[in-house]
Backbone as XML, in Angstrom:
<?xml version="1.0"?>
<chain id="A" units="angstrom">
  <residue number="1" name="MET">
    <atom name="N" x="11.608" y="9.312" z="-24.497"/>
    <atom name="CA" x="11.434" y="9.326" z="-23.079"/>
    <atom name="C" x="11.674" y="7.923" z="-22.526"/>
  </residue>
  <residue number="2" name="ALA">
    <atom name="N" x="12.555" y="7.827" z="-21.568"/>
    <atom name="CA" x="12.870" y="6.528" z="-20.974"/>
    <atom name="C" x="11.734" y="6.107" z="-20.053"/>
  </residue>
  <residue number="3" name="SER">
    <atom name="N" x="11.430" y="4.844" z="-20.092"/>
    <atom name="CA" x="10.395" y="4.354" z="-19.191"/>
    <atom name="C" x="11.039" y="3.861" z="-17.890"/>
  </residue>
  <residue number="4" name="THR">
    <atom name="N" x="10.315" y="3.986" z="-16.843"/>
    <atom name="CA" x="10.781" y="3.490" z="-15.549"/>
    <atom name="C" x="9.699" y="2.603" z="-14.976"/>
  </residue>
  <residue number="5" name="SER">
    <atom name="N" x="10.104" y="1.737" z="-14.106"/>
    <atom name="CA" x="9.131" y="0.875" z="-13.448"/>
    <atom name="C" x="9.499" y="0.763" z="-11.982"/>
  </residue>
  <residue number="6" name="LEU">
    <atom name="N" x="8.523" y="0.387" z="-11.216"/>
    <atom name="CA" x="8.713" y="0.206" z="-9.786"/>
    <atom name="C" x="8.063" y="-1.117" z="-9.420"/>
  </residue>
  <residue number="7" name="ARG">
    <atom name="N" x="8.860" y="-2.073" z="-8.992"/>
    <atom name="CA" x="8.326" y="-3.379" z="-8.607"/>
    <atom name="C" x="7.926" y="-3.315" z="-7.135"/>
  </residue>
  <residue number="8" name="ILE">
    <atom name="N" x="6.652" y="-3.600" z="-6.877"/>
    <atom name="CA" x="6.101" y="-3.557" z="-5.526"/>
    <atom name="C" x="5.661" y="-4.964" z="-5.131"/>
  </residue>
  <residue number="9" name="ALA">
    <atom name="N" x="6.147" y="-5.425" z="-4.002"/>
    <atom name="CA" x="5.728" y="-6.722" z="-3.467"/>
    <atom name="C" x="4.565" y="-6.498" z="-2.512"/>
  </residue>
  <residue number="10" name="LEU">
    <atom name="N" x="3.593" y="-7.392" z="-2.549"/>
    <atom name="CA" x="2.458" y="-7.338" z="-1.635"/>
    <atom name="C" x="2.584" y="-8.503" z="-0.666"/>
  </residue>
  <residue number="11" name="ALA">
    <atom name="N" x="2.703" y="-8.199" z="0.603"/>
    <atom name="CA" x="2.888" y="-9.218" z="1.631"/>
    <atom name="C" x="1.534" y="-9.562" z="2.233"/>
  </residue>
  <residue number="12" name="GLN">
    <atom name="N" x="0.844" y="-10.529" z="1.671"/>
    <atom name="CA" x="-0.469" y="-10.931" z="2.166"/>
    <atom name="C" x="-0.301" y="-12.127" z="3.088"/>
  </residue>
  <residue number="13" name="MET">
    <atom name="N" x="-0.164" y="-11.855" z="4.373"/>
    <atom name="CA" x="0.058" y="-12.920" z="5.350"/>
    <atom name="C" x="-0.371" y="-12.450" z="6.725"/>
  </residue>
  <residue number="14" name="MET">
    <atom name="N" x="-0.355" y="-13.363" z="7.663"/>
    <atom name="CA" x="-0.696" y="-13.022" z="9.041"/>
    <atom name="C" x="0.499" y="-12.317" z="9.690"/>
  </residue>
  <residue number="15" name="ASN">
    <atom name="N" x="0.258" y="-11.684" z="10.818"/>
    <atom name="CA" x="1.285" y="-10.849" z="11.435"/>
    <atom name="C" x="2.272" y="-11.602" z="12.323"/>
  </residue>
  <residue number="16" name="ASP">
    <atom name="N" x="2.257" y="-12.926" z="12.296"/>
    <atom name="CA" x="3.193" y="-13.699" z="13.106"/>
    <atom name="C" x="4.417" y="-14.171" z="12.315"/>
  </residue>
  <residue number="17" name="VAL">
    <atom name="N" x="4.658" y="-13.588" z="11.145"/>
    <atom name="CA" x="5.787" y="-13.980" z="10.297"/>
    <atom name="C" x="7.054" y="-13.231" z="10.685"/>
  </residue>
  <residue number="18" name="ASN">
    <atom name="N" x="8.174" y="-13.711" z="10.176"/>
    <atom name="CA" x="9.453" y="-13.031" z="10.353"/>
    <atom name="C" x="9.541" y="-11.943" z="9.277"/>
  </residue>
  <residue number="19" name="ILE">
    <atom name="N" x="9.412" y="-10.712" z="9.692"/>
    <atom name="CA" x="9.384" y="-9.584" z="8.756"/>
    <atom name="C" x="10.658" y="-9.507" z="7.929"/>
  </residue>
  <residue number="20" name="ASP">
    <atom name="N" x="11.800" y="-9.722" z="8.562"/>
    <atom name="CA" x="13.067" y="-9.646" z="7.841"/>
    <atom name="C" x="13.145" y="-10.701" z="6.731"/>
  </residue>
  <residue number="21" name="GLU">
    <atom name="N" x="12.668" y="-11.910" z="6.997"/>
    <atom name="CA" x="12.682" y="-12.967" z="5.975"/>
    <atom name="C" x="11.760" y="-12.630" z="4.809"/>
  </residue>
  <residue number="22" name="ILE">
    <atom name="N" x="10.593" y="-12.101" z="5.101"/>
    <atom name="CA" x="9.654" y="-11.719" z="4.044"/>
    <atom name="C" x="10.268" y="-10.619" z="3.175"/>
  </residue>
  <residue number="23" name="CYS">
    <atom name="N" x="10.892" y="-9.641" z="3.810"/>
    <atom name="CA" x="11.528" y="-8.543" z="3.071"/>
    <atom name="C" x="12.720" y="-9.040" z="2.266"/>
  </residue>
  <residue number="24" name="ALA">
    <atom name="N" x="13.491" y="-9.962" z="2.810"/>
    <atom name="CA" x="14.631" y="-10.530" z="2.087"/>
    <atom name="C" x="14.159" y="-11.246" z="0.824"/>
  </residue>
  <residue number="25" name="SER">
    <atom name="N" x="13.062" y="-11.977" z="0.931"/>
    <atom name="CA" x="12.514" y="-12.678" z="-0.231"/>
    <atom name="C" x="12.043" y="-11.690" z="-1.295"/>
  </residue>
  <residue number="26" name="ALA">
    <atom name="N" x="11.358" y="-10.635" z="-0.870"/>
    <atom name="CA" x="10.883" y="-9.619" z="-1.817"/>
    <atom name="C" x="12.054" y="-8.924" z="-2.511"/>
  </residue>
  <residue number="27" name="ALA">
    <atom name="N" x="13.078" y="-8.578" z="-1.750"/>
    <atom name="CA" x="14.254" y="-7.913" z="-2.330"/>
    <atom name="C" x="14.968" y="-8.844" z="-3.311"/>
  </residue>
  <residue number="28" name="TYR">
    <atom name="N" x="15.089" y="-10.104" z="-2.965"/>
    <atom name="CA" x="15.738" y="-11.095" z="-3.835"/>
    <atom name="C" x="15.003" y="-11.207" z="-5.177"/>
  </residue>
  <residue number="29" name="LYS">
    <atom name="N" x="13.684" y="-11.050" z="-5.137"/>
    <atom name="CA" x="12.872" y="-11.148" z="-6.349"/>
    <atom name="C" x="12.765" y="-9.820" z="-7.096"/>
  </residue>
  <residue number="30" name="GLY">
    <atom name="N" x="13.511" y="-8.806" z="-6.632"/>
    <atom name="CA" x="13.594" y="-7.551" z="-7.367"/>
    <atom name="C" x="12.660" y="-6.445" z="-6.940"/>
  </residue>
  <residue number="31" name="ALA">
    <atom name="N" x="11.968" y="-6.614" z="-5.826"/>
    <atom name="CA" x="11.067" y="-5.556" z="-5.371"/>
    <atom name="C" x="11.860" y="-4.369" z="-4.832"/>
  </residue>
  <residue number="32" name="ALA">
    <atom name="N" x="11.364" y="-3.184" z="-5.108"/>
    <atom name="CA" x="11.942" y="-1.957" z="-4.544"/>
    <atom name="C" x="11.166" y="-1.533" z="-3.305"/>
  </residue>
  <residue number="33" name="VAL">
    <atom name="N" x="9.886" y="-1.954" z="-3.246"/>
    <atom name="CA" x="8.994" y="-1.595" z="-2.141"/>
    <atom name="C" x="8.162" y="-2.825" z="-1.791"/>
  </residue>
  <residue number="34" name="ILE">
    <atom name="N" x="7.903" y="-3.008" z="-0.504"/>
    <atom name="CA" x="6.982" y="-4.053" z="-0.076"/>
    <atom name="C" x="5.882" y="-3.411" z="0.765"/>
  </residue>
  <residue number="35" name="LEU">
    <atom name="N" x="4.647" y="-3.796" z="0.491"/>
    <atom name="CA" x="3.475" y="-3.260" z="1.176"/>
    <atom name="C" x="2.863" y="-4.357" z="2.032"/>
  </residue>
  <residue number="36" name="PHE">
    <atom name="N" x="2.748" y="-4.099" z="3.331"/>
    <atom name="CA" x="2.143" y="-5.059" z="4.246"/>
    <atom name="C" x="0.645" y="-4.826" z="4.334"/>
  </residue>
  <residue number="37" name="PRO">
    <atom name="N" x="-0.116" y="-5.860" z="4.749"/>
    <atom name="CA" x="-1.580" y="-5.743" z="4.804"/>
    <atom name="C" x="-2.058" y="-4.677" z="5.792"/>
  </residue>
  <residue number="38" name="GLU">
    <atom name="N" x="-3.250" y="-4.224" z="5.557"/>
    <atom name="CA" x="-3.861" y="-3.214" z="6.411"/>
    <atom name="C" x="-3.879" y="-3.660" z="7.872"/>
  </residue>
  <residue number="39" name="MET">
    <atom name="N" x="-3.535" y="-2.733" z="8.763"/>
    <atom name="CA" x="-3.493" y="-2.965" z="10.213"/>
    <atom name="C" x="-2.751" y="-4.260" z="10.561"/>
  </residue>
  <residue number="40" name="PHE">
    <atom name="N" x="-1.601" y="-4.434" z="9.946"/>
    <atom name="CA" x="-0.784" y="-5.635" z="10.142"/>
    <atom name="C" x="-0.405" y="-5.828" z="11.611"/>
  </residue>
  <residue number="41" name="SER">
    <atom name="N" x="-0.280" y="-4.749" z="12.353"/>
    <atom name="CA" x="0.140" y="-4.838" z="13.756"/>
    <atom name="C" x="-0.798" y="-5.693" z="14.599"/>
  </residue>
  <residue number="42" name="ASN">
    <atom name="N" x="-2.076" y="-5.679" z="14.282"/>
    <atom name="CA" x="-3.015" y="-6.459" z="15.092"/>
    <atom name="C" x="-3.790" y="-7.486" z="14.270"/>
  </residue>
  <residue number="43" name="GLY">
    <atom name="N" x="-3.347" y="-7.733" z="13.054"/>
    <atom name="CA" x="-4.017" y="-8.731" z="12.228"/>
    <atom name="C" x="-5.433" y="-8.343" z="11.847"/>
  </residue>
  <residue number="44" name="TYR">
    <atom name="N" x="-5.692" y="-7.032" z="11.811"/>
    <atom name="CA" x="-7.020" y="-6.477" z="11.495"/>
    <atom name="C" x="-8.079" y="-7.011" z="12.449"/>
  </residue>
  <residue number="45" name="ARG">
    <atom name="N" x="-7.658" y="-7.199" z="13.696"/>
    <atom name="CA" x="-8.600" y="-7.643" z="14.730"/>
    <atom name="C" x="-9.675" y="-6.600" z="14.961"/>
  </residue>
  <residue number="46" name="ARG">
    <atom name="N" x="-10.836" y="-7.047" z="15.263"/>
    <atom name="CA" x="-11.949" y="-6.169" z="15.600"/>
    <atom name="C" x="-12.296" y="-6.355" z="17.063"/>
  </residue>
  <residue number="47" name="PHE">
    <atom name="N" x="-13.246" y="-5.586" z="17.552"/>
    <atom name="CA" x="-13.670" y="-5.733" z="18.941"/>
    <atom name="C" x="-15.187" y="-5.797" z="19.006"/>
  </residue>
  <residue number="48" name="ASP">
    <atom name="N" x="-15.662" y="-6.344" z="20.092"/>
    <atom name="CA" x="-17.096" y="-6.421" z="20.345"/>
    <atom name="C" x="-17.545" y="-5.076" z="20.902"/>
  </residue>
  <residue number="49" name="SER">
    <atom name="N" x="-18.286" y="-4.323" z="20.123"/>
    <atom name="CA" x="-18.694" y="-2.970" z="20.533"/>
    <atom name="C" x="-19.641" y="-2.979" z="21.737"/>
  </residue>
  <residue number="50" name="GLU">
    <atom name="N" x="-20.205" y="-4.124" z="22.047"/>
    <atom name="CA" x="-21.093" y="-4.243" z="23.205"/>
    <atom name="C" x="-20.316" y="-4.425" z="24.507"/>
  </residue>
  <residue number="51" name="ARG">
    <atom name="N" x="-19.017" y="-4.701" z="24.401"/>
    <atom name="CA" x="-18.215" y="-4.985" z="25.590"/>
    <atom name="C" x="-17.095" y="-3.948" z="25.717"/>
  </residue>
  <residue number="52" name="ALA">
    <atom name="N" x="-17.164" y="-3.135" z="26.746"/>
    <atom name="CA" x="-16.152" y="-2.091" z="26.966"/>
    <atom name="C" x="-14.764" y="-2.685" z="27.134"/>
  </residue>
  <residue number="53" name="VAL">
    <atom name="N" x="-14.660" y="-3.846" z="27.762"/>
    <atom name="CA" x="-13.360" y="-4.494" z="27.967"/>
    <atom name="C" x="-12.736" y="-4.882" z="26.625"/>
  </residue>
  <residue number="54" name="SER">
    <atom name="N" x="-13.565" y="-5.372" z="25.713"/>
    <atom name="CA" x="-13.090" y="-5.751" z="24.383"/>
    <atom name="C" x="-12.585" y="-4.522" z="23.623"/>
  </residue>
  <residue number="55" name="ARG">
    <atom name="N" x="-13.350" y="-3.451" z="23.663"/>
    <atom name="CA" x="-12.941" y="-2.209" z="22.985"/>
    <atom name="C" x="-11.643" y="-1.670" z="23.579"/>
  </residue>
  <residue number="56" name="GLN">
    <atom name="N" x="-11.523" y="-1.683" z="24.903"/>
    <atom name="CA" x="-10.324" y="-1.165" z="25.552"/>
    <atom name="C" x="-9.095" y="-2.009" z="25.209"/>
  </residue>
  <residue number="57" name="ALA">
    <atom name="N" x="-9.248" y="-3.322" z="25.121"/>
    <atom name="CA" x="-8.132" y="-4.196" z="24.743"/>
    <atom name="C" x="-7.660" y="-3.867" z="23.330"/>
  </residue>
  <residue number="58" name="TRP">
    <atom name="N" x="-8.588" y="-3.573" z="22.443"/>
    <atom name="CA" x="-8.242" y="-3.204" z="21.064"/>
    <atom name="C" x="-7.478" y="-1.888" z="21.047"/>
  </residue>
  <residue number="59" name="ILE">
    <atom name="N" x="-7.946" y="-0.908" z="21.797"/>
    <atom name="CA" x="-7.269" y="0.389" z="21.887"/>
    <atom name="C" x="-5.876" y="0.224" z="22.492"/>
  </residue>
  <residue number="60" name="ASP">
    <atom name="N" x="-5.773" y="-0.586" z="23.530"/>
    <atom name="CA" x="-4.480" y="-0.804" z="24.195"/>
    <atom name="C" x="-3.463" y="-1.488" z="23.295"/>
  </residue>
  <residue number="61" name="ALA">
    <atom name="N" x="-3.929" y="-2.204" z="22.274"/>
    <atom name="CA" x="-3.023" y="-2.895" z="21.350"/>
    <atom name="C" x="-2.443" y="-1.957" z="20.287"/>
  </residue>
  <residue number="62" name="ALA">
    <atom name="N" x="-2.917" y="-0.722" z="20.216"/>
    <atom name="CA" x="-2.385" y="0.242" z="19.243"/>
    <atom name="C" x="-0.923" y="0.547" z="19.556"/>
  </residue>
  <residue number="63" name="VAL">
    <atom name="N" x="-0.143" y="0.807" z="18.497"/>
    <atom name="CA" x="1.297" y="1.008" z="18.663"/>
    <atom name="C" x="1.707" y="2.446" z="18.348"/>
  </residue>
  <residue number="64" name="PRO">
    <atom name="N" x="2.781" y="2.919" z="18.990"/>
    <atom name="CA" x="3.267" y="4.268" z="18.712"/>
    <atom name="C" x="4.189" y="4.280" z="17.487"/>
  </residue>
  <residue number="65" name="LEU">
    <atom name="N" x="4.412" y="5.469" z="16.958"/>
    <atom name="CA" x="5.337" y="5.623" z="15.824"/>
    <atom name="C" x="6.787" y="5.336" z="16.197"/>
  </residue>
  <residue number="66" name="ASP">
    <atom name="N" x="7.126" y="5.481" z="17.453"/>
    <atom name="CA" x="8.525" y="5.364" z="17.861"/>
    <atom name="C" x="8.785" y="4.152" z="18.752"/>
  </residue>
  <residue number="67" name="GLY">
    <atom name="N" x="8.122" y="3.041" z="18.499"/>
    <atom name="CA" x="8.282" y="1.868" z="19.347"/>
    <atom name="C" x="8.883" y="0.679" z="18.624"/>
  </residue>
  <residue number="68" name="PRO">
    <atom name="N" x="8.959" y="-0.439" z="19.312"/>
    <atom name="CA" x="9.590" y="-1.639" z="18.759"/>
    <atom name="C" x="8.876" y="-2.224" z="17.541"/>
  </residue>
  <residue number="69" name="TYR">
    <atom name="N" x="7.564" y="-2.012" z="17.433"/>
    <atom name="CA" x="6.859" y="-2.546" z="16.268"/>
    <atom name="C" x="7.460" y="-1.992" z="14.973"/>
  </residue>
  <residue number="70" name="LEU">
    <atom name="N" x="7.562" y="-0.676" z="14.864"/>
    <atom name="CA" x="8.108" y="-0.080" z="13.641"/>
    <atom name="C" x="9.622" y="-0.238" z="13.554"/>
  </residue>
  <residue number="71" name="ASP">
    <atom name="N" x="10.297" y="-0.395" z="14.679"/>
    <atom name="CA" x="11.749" y="-0.635" z="14.647"/>
    <atom name="C" x="12.075" y="-1.899" z="13.859"/>
  </residue>
  <residue number="72" name="ARG">
    <atom name="N" x="11.231" y="-2.917" z="13.948"/>
    <atom name="CA" x="11.463" y="-4.159" z="13.181"/>
    <atom name="C" x="11.431" y="-3.888" z="11.679"/>
  </residue>
  <residue number="73" name="PHE">
    <atom name="N" x="10.524" y="-3.035" z="11.245"/>
    <atom name="CA" x="10.438" y="-2.697" z="9.821"/>
    <atom name="C" x="11.625" y="-1.837" z="9.393"/>
  </residue>
  <residue number="74" name="ARG">
    <atom name="N" x="12.020" y="-0.899" z="10.244"/>
    <atom name="CA" x="13.181" y="-0.059" z="9.926"/>
    <atom name="C" x="14.424" y="-0.924" z="9.739"/>
  </residue>
  <residue number="75" name="GLN">
    <atom name="N" x="14.612" y="-1.884" z="10.622"/>
    <atom name="CA" x="15.772" y="-2.764" z="10.530"/>
    <atom name="C" x="15.688" y="-3.657" z="9.292"/>
  </residue>
  <residue number="76" name="ALA">
    <atom name="N" x="14.514" y="-4.166" z="8.980"/>
    <atom name="CA" x="14.339" y="-5.011" z="7.793"/>
    <atom name="C" x="14.618" y="-4.219" z="6.520"/>
  </residue>
  <residue number="77" name="ALA">
    <atom name="N" x="14.191" y="-2.959" z="6.467"/>
    <atom name="CA" x="14.475" y="-2.114" z="5.298"/>
    <atom name="C" x="15.977" y="-1.930" z="5.132"/>
  </residue>
  <residue number="78" name="LEU">
    <atom name="N" x="16.642" y="-1.649" z="6.217"/>
    <atom name="CA" x="18.093" y="-1.448" z="6.200"/>
    <atom name="C" x="18.814" y="-2.738" z="5.825"/>
  </residue>
  <residue number="79" name="ASN">
    <atom name="N" x="18.405" y="-3.849" z="6.400"/>
    <atom name="CA" x="19.047" y="-5.144" z="6.124"/>
    <atom name="C" x="18.907" y="-5.577" z="4.677"/>
  </residue>
  <residue number="80" name="ASN">
    <atom name="N" x="17.780" y="-5.226" z="4.048"/>
    <atom name="CA" x="17.457" y="-5.782" z="2.736"/>
    <atom name="C" x="17.462" y="-4.775" z="1.602"/>
  </residue>
  <residue number="81" name="GLY">
    <atom name="N" x="17.712" y="-3.505" z="1.905"/>
    <atom name="CA" x="17.824" y="-2.498" z="0.856"/>
    <atom name="C" x="16.555" y="-2.266" z="0.064"/>
  </residue>
  <residue number="82" name="LEU">
    <atom name="N" x="15.405" y="-2.318" z="0.727"/>
    <atom name="CA" x="14.169" y="-1.994" z="0.035"/>
    <atom name="C" x="13.298" y="-1.140" z="0.938"/>
  </residue>
  <residue number="83" name="ALA">
    <atom name="N" x="12.387" y="-0.417" z="0.324"/>
    <atom name="CA" x="11.456" y="0.421" z="1.078"/>
    <atom name="C" x="10.290" y="-0.448" z="1.548"/>
  </residue>
  <residue number="84" name="ILE">
    <atom name="N" x="9.715" y="-0.057" z="2.666"/>
    <atom name="CA" x="8.620" y="-0.828" z="3.256"/>
    <atom name="C" x="7.474" y="0.122" z="3.599"/>
  </residue>
  <residue number="85" name="VAL">
    <atom name="N" x="6.251" y="-0.283" z="3.239"/>
    <atom name="CA" x="5.071" y="0.400" z="3.741"/>
    <atom name="C" x="4.547" y="-0.476" z="4.875"/>
  </residue>
  <residue number="86" name="ALA">
    <atom name="N" x="4.811" y="-0.027" z="6.093"/>
    <atom name="CA" x="4.368" y="-0.738" z="7.289"/>
    <atom name="C" x="3.008" y="-0.196" z="7.696"/>
  </residue>
  <residue number="87" name="THR">
    <atom name="N" x="2.104" y="-1.086" z="7.996"/>
    <atom name="CA" x="0.747" y="-0.685" z="8.360"/>
    <atom name="C" x="0.473" y="-1.110" z="9.796"/>
  </residue>
  <residue number="88" name="PHE">
    <atom name="N" x="-0.346" y="-0.328" z="10.487"/>
    <atom name="CA" x="-0.540" y="-0.591" z="11.901"/>
    <atom name="C" x="-1.706" y="0.201" z="12.453"/>
  </residue>
  <residue number="89" name="LEU">
    <atom name="N" x="-2.165" y="-0.234" z="13.602"/>
    <atom name="CA" x="-3.143" y="0.519" z="14.373"/>
    <atom name="C" x="-2.330" y="1.467" z="15.240"/>
  </residue>
  <residue number="90" name="GLU">
    <atom name="N" x="-2.346" y="2.752" z="14.871"/>
    <atom name="CA" x="-1.503" y="3.739" z="15.559"/>
    <atom name="C" x="-2.188" y="4.282" z="16.805"/>
  </residue>
  <residue number="91" name="ARG">
    <atom name="N" x="-1.424" y="4.350" z="17.872"/>
    <atom name="CA" x="-1.915" y="4.938" z="19.119"/>
    <atom name="C" x="-2.179" y="6.420" z="18.887"/>
  </residue>
  <residue number="92" name="GLY">
    <atom name="N" x="-3.331" y="6.895" z="19.339"/>
    <atom name="CA" x="-3.674" y="8.304" z="19.235"/>
    <atom name="C" x="-4.234" y="8.800" z="20.552"/>
  </residue>
  <residue number="93" name="GLU">
    <atom name="N" x="-4.311" y="10.111" z="20.702"/>
    <atom name="CA" x="-4.822" y="10.674" z="21.962"/>
    <atom name="C" x="-6.287" y="10.321" z="22.187"/>
  </residue>
  <residue number="94" name="ALA">
    <atom name="N" x="-7.126" y="10.583" z="21.208"/>
    <atom name="CA" x="-8.559" y="10.332" z="21.372"/>
    <atom name="C" x="-8.942" y="8.905" z="21.001"/>
  </residue>
  <residue number="95" name="LYS">
    <atom name="N" x="-8.311" y="8.372" z="19.953"/>
    <atom name="CA" x="-8.615" y="7.024" z="19.481"/>
    <atom name="C" x="-7.477" y="6.560" z="18.564"/>
  </residue>
  <residue number="96" name="PRO">
    <atom name="N" x="-7.374" y="5.261" z="18.325"/>
    <atom name="CA" x="-6.339" y="4.774" z="17.412"/>
    <atom name="C" x="-6.694" y="5.073" z="15.951"/>
  </residue>
  <residue number="97" name="PHE">
    <atom name="N" x="-5.682" y="4.996" z="15.089"/>
    <atom name="CA" x="-5.861" y="5.268" z="13.667"/>
    <atom name="C" x="-5.316" y="4.115" z="12.847"/>
  </residue>
  <residue number="98" name="ASN">
    <atom name="N" x="-5.946" y="3.862" z="11.726"/>
    <atom name="CA" x="-5.499" y="2.883" z="10.748"/>
    <atom name="C" x="-4.407" y="3.579" z="9.931"/>
  </residue>
  <residue number="99" name="ALA">
    <atom name="N" x="-3.140" y="3.277" z="10.198"/>
    <atom name="CA" x="-2.038" y="4.081" z="9.672"/>
    <atom name="C" x="-1.080" y="3.289" z="8.783"/>
  </residue>
  <residue number="100" name="ALA">
    <atom name="N" x="-0.306" y="4.037" z="8.006"/>
    <atom name="CA" x="0.746" y="3.475" z="7.159"/>
    <atom name="C" x="1.933" y="4.437" z="7.180"/>
  </residue>
  <residue number="101" name="VAL">
    <atom name="N" x="3.134" y="3.874" z="7.193"/>
    <atom name="CA" x="4.341" y="4.683" z="7.117"/>
    <atom name="C" x="5.264" y="4.078" z="6.063"/>
  </residue>
  <residue number="102" name="LEU">
    <atom name="N" x="5.818" y="4.930" z="5.223"/>
    <atom name="CA" x="6.806" y="4.495" z="4.243"/>
    <atom name="C" x="8.177" y="4.645" z="4.871"/>
  </residue>
  <residue number="103" name="ILE">
    <atom name="N" x="8.908" y="3.540" z="4.922"/>
    <atom name="CA" x="10.267" y="3.520" z="5.445"/>
    <atom name="C" x="11.185" y="3.302" z="4.254"/>
  </residue>
  <residue number="104" name="ASP">
    <atom name="N" x="12.154" y="4.187" z="4.050"/>
    <atom name="CA" x="13.015" y="4.053" z="2.878"/>
    <atom name="C" x="14.027" y="2.924" z="3.074"/>
  </residue>
  <residue number="105" name="ASP">
    <atom name="N" x="14.793" y="2.659" z="2.015"/>
    <atom name="CA" x="15.740" y="1.537" z="2.055"/>
    <atom name="C" x="16.909" y="1.764" z="3.004"/>
  </residue>
  <residue number="106" name="GLY">
    <atom name="N" x="16.980" y="2.928" z="3.611"/>
    <atom name="CA" x="17.981" y="3.204" z="4.634"/>
    <atom name="C" x="17.424" y="3.079" z="6.038"/>
  </residue>
  <residue number="107" name="GLY">
    <atom name="N" x="16.147" y="2.674" z="6.155"/>
    <atom name="CA" x="15.534" y="2.469" z="7.455"/>
    <atom name="C" x="14.902" y="3.704" z="8.068"/>
  </residue>
  <residue number="108" name="GLU">
    <atom name="N" x="14.777" y="4.772" z="7.287"/>
    <atom name="CA" x="14.195" y="6.021" z="7.796"/>
    <atom name="C" x="12.731" y="6.140" z="7.379"/>
  </residue>
  <residue number="109" name="GLY">
    <atom name="N" x="11.881" y="6.587" z="8.291"/>
    <atom name="CA" x="10.490" y="6.866" z="7.953"/>
    <atom name="C" x="10.424" y="8.154" z="7.154"/>
  </residue>
  <residue number="110" name="VAL">
    <atom name="N" x="9.890" y="8.081" z="5.947"/>
    <atom name="CA" x="9.904" y="9.264" z="5.088"/>
    <atom name="C" x="8.530" y="9.825" z="4.775"/>
  </residue>
  <residue number="111" name="GLN">
    <atom name="N" x="7.486" y="9.044" z="4.995"/>
    <atom name="CA" x="6.141" y="9.515" z="4.678"/>
    <atom name="C" x="5.166" y="8.782" z="5.575"/>
  </residue>
  <residue number="112" name="PHE">
    <atom name="N" x="4.173" y="9.487" z="6.064"/>
    <atom name="CA" x="3.206" y="8.898" z="6.976"/>
    <atom name="C" x="1.811" y="9.299" z="6.553"/>
  </residue>
  <residue number="113" name="GLY">
    <atom name="N" x="0.860" y="8.407" z="6.728"/>
    <atom name="CA" x="-0.529" y="8.728" z="6.429"/>
    <atom name="C" x="-1.443" y="7.650" z="6.962"/>
  </residue>
  <residue number="114" name="THR">
    <atom name="N" x="-2.717" y="7.788" z="6.671"/>
    <atom name="CA" x="-3.654" y="6.741" z="7.040"/>
    <atom name="C" x="-3.557" y="5.633" z="5.994"/>
  </residue>
  <residue number="115" name="PHE">
    <atom name="N" x="-4.038" y="4.445" z="6.317"/>
    <atom name="CA" x="-3.916" y="3.342" z="5.365"/>
    <atom name="C" x="-4.534" y="3.658" z="4.004"/>
  </residue>
  <residue number="116" name="PRO">
    <atom name="N" x="-5.710" y="4.286" z="3.950"/>
    <atom name="CA" x="-6.251" y="4.598" z="2.617"/>
    <atom name="C" x="-5.314" y="5.467" z="1.773"/>
  </residue>
  <residue number="117" name="ASP">
    <atom name="N" x="-4.366" y="6.150" z="2.412"/>
    <atom name="CA" x="-3.397" y="6.975" z="1.691"/>
    <atom name="C" x="-2.189" y="6.177" z="1.186"/>
  </residue>
  <residue number="118" name="CYS">
    <atom name="N" x="-2.159" y="4.865" z="1.414"/>
    <atom name="CA" x="-0.900" y="4.142" z="1.196"/>
    <atom name="C" x="-0.398" y="4.227" z="-0.241"/>
  </residue>
  <residue number="119" name="PHE">
    <atom name="N" x="-1.260" y="4.298" z="-1.233"/>
    <atom name="CA" x="-0.755" y="4.398" z="-2.597"/>
    <atom name="C" x="-0.189" y="5.788" z="-2.878"/>
  </residue>
  <residue number="120" name="ARG">
    <atom name="N" x="-0.767" y="6.809" z="-2.244"/>
    <atom name="CA" x="-0.157" y="8.138" z="-2.323"/>
    <atom name="C" x="1.208" y="8.103" z="-1.644"/>
  </residue>
  <residue number="121" name="VAL">
    <atom name="N" x="1.299" y="7.375" z="-0.534"/>
    <atom name="CA" x="2.559" y="7.238" z="0.189"/>
    <atom name="C" x="3.605" y="6.582" z="-0.717"/>
  </residue>
  <residue number="122" name="ILE">
    <atom name="N" x="3.223" y="5.511" z="-1.417"/>
    <atom name="CA" x="4.159" y="4.838" z="-2.323"/>
    <atom name="C" x="4.557" y="5.767" z="-3.462"/>
  </residue>
  <residue number="123" name="GLN">
    <atom name="N" x="3.599" y="6.496" z="-4.024"/>
    <atom name="CA" x="3.911" y="7.399" z="-5.130"/>
    <atom name="C" x="4.908" y="8.476" z="-4.702"/>
  </residue>
  <residue number="124" name="SER">
    <atom name="N" x="4.930" y="8.795" z="-3.426"/>
    <atom name="CA" x="5.847" y="9.829" z="-2.944"/>
    <atom name="C" x="7.277" y="9.320" z="-2.860"/>
  </residue>
  <residue number="125" name="TYR">
    <atom name="N" x="7.455" y="8.021" z="-2.988"/>
    <atom name="CA" x="8.791" y="7.440" z="-2.886"/>
    <atom name="C" x="9.557" y="7.783" z="-4.152"/>
  </residue>
  <residue number="126" name="SER">
    <atom name="N" x="10.451" y="8.747" z="-4.049"/>
    <atom name="CA" x="11.063" y="9.316" z="-5.250"/>
    <atom name="C" x="12.516" y="8.914" z="-5.450"/>
  </residue>
  <residue number="127" name="LYS">
    <atom name="N" x="12.975" y="7.855" z="-4.779"/>
    <atom name="CA" x="14.351" y="7.430" z="-5.007"/>
    <atom name="C" x="14.487" y="6.927" z="-6.442"/>
  </residue>
  <residue number="128" name="PRO">
    <atom name="N" x="15.634" y="7.175" z="-7.067"/>
    <atom name="CA" x="15.829" y="6.682" z="-8.428"/>
    <atom name="C" x="15.769" y="5.151" z="-8.466"/>
  </residue>
  <residue number="129" name="ILE">
    <atom name="N" x="15.176" y="4.638" z="-9.487"/>
    <atom name="CA" x="15.085" y="3.193" z="-9.676"/>
    <atom name="C" x="16.237" y="2.762" z="-10.571"/>
  </residue>
  <residue number="130" name="THR">
    <atom name="N" x="17.006" y="1.810" z="-10.090"/>
    <atom name="CA" x="18.144" y="1.340" z="-10.889"/>
    <atom name="C" x="17.949" y="-0.063" z="-11.350"/>
  </residue>
</chain>
């Protein structure tokens, strides 16, 4: 039985970095997938639960699945030929969600879940490893 491996890069940094450069570095070092930190879209910011304005600002910072935040990851995946697990505070009807989306090396979103599901999301990435 042939063994296979999957090299995963972990991007542990603040959210003010150039995503394309980080992905280019990971791809250059042989990664097939790069995983960004939890709630990367807002830097895992919290809010003061005693202040309604603080809570509302946090909710307003949530991002949609089809907006410019995830477009940057789609483009970086396409530019660098690697899959990306992008993490973010997703806009929802009732409240935001701690979310993760797997974007394949062609820039397409192929799997979506909550952040705690991210390893299941990575395991679902079934492209052949070369």
